[in-house]
N, C-alpha and C positions, 0 to 999 in steps of 0.2 A: 385142523388143516391136514390135508393128505400129502404124503411125500410124492415127489414128482416121479413118473415112470422113466425108466431108462430108455434111450432111443433104441428102437428095434429095426431089424432089417426091413420089416413091413413098412415102417415109416419112411425109410430111405427110398424104398421101391415106389411108394406112392408119390413122393416129391419128384422122383426121376420120371415116372410115367407122365405126370402132369406137365413137366417141363418139355419132355420129348413130344408129347401130344401137341403142345403149342407150336413147337418147331415144325412138326409134321404138317400142321395146318398152314403154316407159312409156305412150306414147300409145295403143298397142293394148290395154294393160291397162285404161286408162280407158274406151276405146271398148267393150271387152267388158262392163265393168260397166254401161255406159249403153245397151247394145244393145236391151234391152226397151223403152226410152223411146219410140222412133218408133212402134212398134206400139201402145203405150198411148195416145199422143197421137192417132193416127189413129182408134183405137177411140172416142175422145171425139167425133170427128166423126160417128160413127154414131148418136149419141144423137138421137132424133127424126127420123132420116133413113132413107129406104127406098130410095134410089137404088142400083141394082145396081153401077154403075161404082165407087162408093166402096168397096163391099164387096170388089170385085176388087182395088182398090188396097191394101186392108189385107192381103189374101192375098199379093199380089205383094211388099209390103214385108216380110212375115214370111219369105217365101222368100229374099229378098235378105239379110236379117239372118242367117238360118241359113247361107247360103253364105259370108257374111263371117266368121262365127264359125269355120267349118271352116278357112278360109284362115289366120285368126289362130292357131288351135290348131296348125296345121302349122308356122308360124313359131316359135311359142313352144317347140317341141321342139328346135329347132336351137340351136347355140352362136351367139355374135355373128356375124352374117353378114358375109362378106367382099366383098359387092357392095352396090350401092345397094338398100335394101330397099323393099318395098311397092309394086312396080310395079302390081300388081293392085288395090291399096287404093282409089284414086280410081274405078276402074272398078266398084267395089262401092258405095262411099259416095255418089258423086255421083248415080247413078240413084236410090238410096234417098232422098236429099235431095229430088230432083225429085218422086218419087211422093208423099212425105209432104206437101210443100208444096202440090202440086196438090189433094190431098184435103182440105187445110185452108184453101184459098182462093187459091191461086196467088200472085201478087205481094203480096196482102194477108195472106198467112200470117204468124202470129206468129213463125215460125222463120226468116224471111228473113234477119234479122241474123246468123244462124250462118254465112253465107257468108264473113264477115270472119275469124273465127278459123280456118276451114278453109283459106282462102287463105294466111294467115300460116303455118299448119302445113306446107303443101306447099312454101312458099318456103324455110322453114328446113330441112326434111328432105330436099328433093330438089335436084339441081343446077339452076342458073338456067334453062337451056334447057327442061328438063323441067317446072320449076315454072311457067314462062310458058305452056307448052302446057296444063298442067292448069288454069291460071287461065282461058285461053281457052275450054276445055271447059266450065268452070263458068259463065262468062259466057254461053255459048250456051244452057246449060240455064236460067239465069235469064231469058234473052231469050224462050225458049219459054213460060215461065210468064207473062211479061209479055204476050206476044201472046194467050195464052188468056184472060187477065184483061181486057185492053183491048178485045178483040173481043166478049167476052161469049158465046163459042162454046159454053160448057158451062152448061146449066141447072143451077141448084143447086150452082154451084162453091163457094160459101161454105156451110159446114155450118149446119144449123138451129140448133146451139148458139150460133153467132156471128151469127145474124140471117137466114141463108139468102139465096138469090137468086144472080144472076150477079156482083153487086158488093156491097161492104160500105158503099156510099154515097159513095165518093171519086170525084171527077171525073177526066177524062183528064189534065189538066194536073198534078194532084197525083201521079197514078200515074207519069207520065212523069218528073216531077222525082225521085220516089223511085227510079226505075230508074236515072236518070243519077247520082244521089248514090251509090247502091249500087255502080254500075260504077266510079266514080271512087275510092271507098274501097277496092274490091278491088285496083285498080291500085296505089294508094298503099301498102296493106298488103303487097302482093307486093314492092314496092320495099324496104320496111322489113325484111321477112324475108330478102330476098337480101342486103341490107347486113349484117344480123346474121350471116348465114352467112359472108360474106367477112371480117367482123371476127373471127369465131371462127377461121377459117383462118389469118389473119394472126397471131393470138395463139398458135396452135399452132406456126407456123413460128418465131416469135420465141422461144418456150419451148424448142423443139428446138435452135435455134442457140445459145441461152444454155447449155443443157446440154452441147452438144458443145464449146463454148468452155471450159467448166469442166473437162470430161474431158480436153481437149487440154492445158490448163495442168497438170492433175494428172499426166498422162502424162509431160510434160516434167520435172516435179519428181521423179517416180519414176526417170526415166532418170538425172537428175543424182545423186540419192541412191544409185542402184545403182552408178554409176561411182565415186562417192566411196567407198562401202563397199568396193568391190573394191580401190581403191588403198590404203586403210587396211589392209585384210587382207593385201595383198601386202607392205606395209612392216613389218608386225608379225611376219611369218613368220620372218624371219632372226633377230631378237632372241630369239624364243621358242626357236628351234633352239639358239642359244648358251646360253640358260638351261638347257635340257634337257641339253646336253652337259656343262656345268659341274656340274650336279647329279649326273650319272653319275660324273664324275671324283671329286667329293668323297665320294660314297657308297662308293667303294672304300677310302677312308681312314678311315671312321668306322664305329662299330658301335652297337648298342643303339637307344635312342630317337632319336638324331639320324638314324640310317640309316632308321628307319621314317618319320620326318618328311620326309626327302628323297624317299622312295618316294612319299609322298602328293603332294609337290610335282611329281614327274615325271608322275604320273597326271593331275594337274590341267593340266599343260602339254600333255599328250597331248590332253586334252579341248578345250583352247583351240585347239590346232592343227586338230582336227576341225571345230570351229565356223568357224575362219577358212577352211579348205578348202571348207566349204559355201558361205560368202560368195563365194569366188573362183569356184566352179563356177556359182553363180547369176548373178554379174555379168558373166562372160565369155560371148560368143555360143556357142551350141551348135555343136559341130563337125559337119562333114558325116557323114552316115550311111554305114557300110560294110555294106550290106545283102546278105543271102544267105538261102538256105533254112535255117531253124533249127528243130530239133525242140524244141517248147516243153515237152513232157513230160520230155525229157532235161535241159532247163534247170532245170526244177523240182526234179529229183532232185539236180542239182549244188548248187543253193542249199540244199536240205535237208541235204545232207552237210556243207556249210560250217557250218551252224548246229546240228549235233547236240550239240556241246559246250555251247553257250549254252543250248540247250533243256534238256539234262540238269541243268545247274546250277540252273535255275529250276523243275525238276520238271514240265516240260511235254513232252508227246509231239508230235513233228513227223512228220506223215504225208503221203505223196504218194499220191493216189488213182490206182489203176491203170485203164487204159483203152486205147483205140486210139491209135496214134501221132498226134501233132498237129504240124503243120508250119506255120510262118509265115515271111513275108518281112520280115526285120528285121535290125537290128544286134545281134548276140548279146551283145556286151560291154555295150551300153547297157541292153538289156532285162534282163540279169542284174543290173545295178546297181539298176534299179528294183525288181526282185523282192527283192533283198537288203534294200533300205530298207523295203519293205512287210512282209517276214517279220520283220525286227527290230522293227518297230512292233507286229506281232501278238504276238510273244514278250513284249514289254514289257507288253502289256495283258492277256495270258492269265493267269488264276490257276493255282496249282499243281494238279496232277492233272487238267488238261484237255488237250485236243488242238488243235493248230493244223494245219489241213488245207490242202493245195495240190492243186488239180485243174485240168487243162488239157483243153480239148475244142475241136472245130471246129463252128461253127454251120452251119445249112442254107445260108447264103449264102457259106460258105467262110471266114468270119472266124475268127481264132484268139482264144480266150478263156482267161484264167487267173484263178482265184479263190483268194484266201487268206482262210480263215475262222478266226476265233477265238471264244472264249467269254468275252471280257473284258466290262467294263461298257458297251462301245459308246459311241457319240457321240450327243449330242442333235442333233435335226434342224437346229436353227439354227446348230450348230457344224460340221456335217458338210461343208459346202462351204467354210466359212471356213478350215479347216485347210490348204487349198490356197493360201491367200494368204501371201506372204512375211512371216515374223515371227510368224505365228499358230501356236501349239503348245499341246498339252495336257500335255506332259511338263514336269516341274519344271526340267530342265536342257537342254531342247531349244532349237535355234536357230530352228526354224520355217521352215527352207528345204528340208528333205528332200523333203516331198510336193510342194512347189511346183516343184522341179526335176524330180521324177519325172513329174509331169503334163506339164511342158514337153517332156520326152523322148518321152513317149507321143504327144503331139500332133504332134511332129516326124515321127513315123512315120505320121501320119494316123490314129492310134488315140485311145484315151482311158483315163484312170485315174479311177475313181470309187469312192466308199464308200457303203455302205447298211447298214441295220440287218439283223441276222441273226435269223431266226425262232427263238424260244426264248432269245434273248439273245446279245449279242456283235456283231461287226462283220464285214462281208464287203468286202474290197478286190478290185475287178475290173479286170483289165487287158484292153483290147480292142485287137486288131491287125487291120489290113486282111487281106483274103484273100491267100494266098500267090501270088506272081507265077509263072506257069508257065515263063517263059523268062528267060534271063540278060540279056536286052537291056533290062530294066526300068530306067528312069532313076533315078539316085540323087538323094535330096532334099538340097538345100543347107541350110546352117545357118540357123536362124530368127533374125531380129534380136531 
């Protein structure tokens, strides 16, 4: 077993990006729902107003809204993004905010307070440096509106619906105070949002550290239990061999029912020895591979021949699909053992008068593949991966170690062993091996811990 890696900054960044991406998607969903609102509010400003510039503002706002919706739709089609999302979002929303506010009275617009939630959203969703840049950008736009309002440069800045004229009746001192308070609140809200972002990052790191500590402790316990089970299995092998030998000696001296009972005893001892051998194989490190060029199709035929008797007893046909020769770079003995284990599982699951098929082929990338297909009841999706865990088995008398050890052997080769449902019912066990090495100088893999 491998030691668990330490949590890295990259891992924390990935979790954070995915979380903020999901949050960003929720924000864009709300913005999409509210997108008609700016145009509607600006249209209110046209009531009783005949100025051409305000009509142009409404048209410009409508164009910006449509552009923003197109960007949001393109984002919504993608999975959770792997980079900081929404770089273009402020470039769309901030000008829209400015156009709407100017058409509704500039600094005296009823929508000016919206700068605070916008500042908070950018501080939470974006890294601190970028959030500060966006806040500066937004402050500059608010400043532009303040200049237009304080100088009275635009006739009819305030819509007729709100009283009309260059001002709504506030003096310069009040407007300057409003501007200062708004700017201060934006800086303060940016600080709160950045703090929330840092707090979230700290919580993610703490959670990942706690998870890794728990996994590390679990890994140590598994190592201890594996070593202990290996020692117990080794200690029990000799007494069982003695029991089996004594039963064989006594069986030669008795007949009838006692002899039948002794035969049952010997079979049970054989089964116990198989289970103990499985524990020993699982607890000891995998031996180094003795790799060479191996014909996988020939290996399938060998394993099929070995199991012809077992298949006949169970009324199951064992068939090897014909095809072009398939070669892989592997340890023939170990891969044969994996195939034996998988074929025996298929024969155990297959009903009478069905066929268990073996097929080997080479993929376009040169990888060797072997599939063992049966028409048994199959495995539920939630059980399909768990059967590779030590001690998990669907057989009434299984040890739950065969598939775990088989997958470990395949992964030692750099390949994989997997199970999937078969179309029409049954199960498919797939062995994947890396592409055959063309030269004999390929390095041998050492035993995995």
